[in-house]
N, C-alpha and C positions, 0 to 999 in steps of 0.2 A: 371129721370136721374140717372145712376148708380154711386155709390160712388167709389172713387179710393181706392183700398185696397193695402196699401204699402207692407204688408207681402207677398201677392201673386205676386206682381211685383218683389220683391226681390228674391223670389224663382224662378221665371221665368228667371230672369237675371242670377242667379247662375247656373241654369241648362244649359242655353245657353253657359256660359263660360266653364263649365265642358265638354260639348259636343264638343265645338270648340277646346279645348286643347287636348282632346282625339283624335280628327281627325288630329291635327297637329302632335302629337306623332306618330300615326300610319302611316301618310304620310312620316315622316322622316325614320321610320323603313322600310317602303316599299321601299324607295329609296335605302337604304343600301342593302336590300335583292335583288334588281334587278341586282346588279353587282356581287353578290356572285357566281352564276354559271359560269359566264364568267371568274372571277378571278381564281376559282378552276380549270377550264379547262386550262387556261393559265399556272398556276403553275404545273399542271400535265404534260403539254407539256414540260416545262422546266426540270422537273424531268426525263422525258423520254429521253430528250437530254443528260442529264448528265450521265445516265446509258447506253446509246446506244454505241455499238461498231462501228457504221457507221458514227458517228459525229466527226468532227475534234476536236483536243484538244483545239484549240482556241475557237470554238463554245461552247464546254463543259464548259470552264472557264467562258465565258460570261453568260451562263445559270446559272451556280453556283453563280455568283455574283448577278444576279437578284433574285435568291432564297434567298440568304442571306439578300439582301435589303428588300424583302417582309417580312422576319422573323423579321428584325429590326423594320420595320414600325408597324407591328402588336403587337410587344412587347413593344412599346414605352408607357411609363407610364405618360409622361408629357402631351401628346396630343393623344386623341383617334381617330385613322384614321378609317373611314368607309371602306368597301371593294371597293367602288367606288374611294375613294381617293388613296388607295393602288394601284389599277389598273391603275389609271391615272399617278401616280408617277413612276410606273414601265415602262410604255410605253413612257413617255416624259421626 
């Protein structure tokens, strides 16, 4: 019968914890990155609205307010908003 080797078991557990924490971090980063292209496309559309001659002044003002809100959310130092959170706050 094999003897229980505590040091090998401890190493195995520590490797498993490191691997699971790395997966959790990469999953969180992946989630934030999923919204980045959609957010950038939306912000570019708002910028195009503001600079267009064919958009009403009222729509330009609304687009500018959304751009300002996005800038405030991204610059917030108290709480770090992911791109998904910024995108959600702009739409709702």
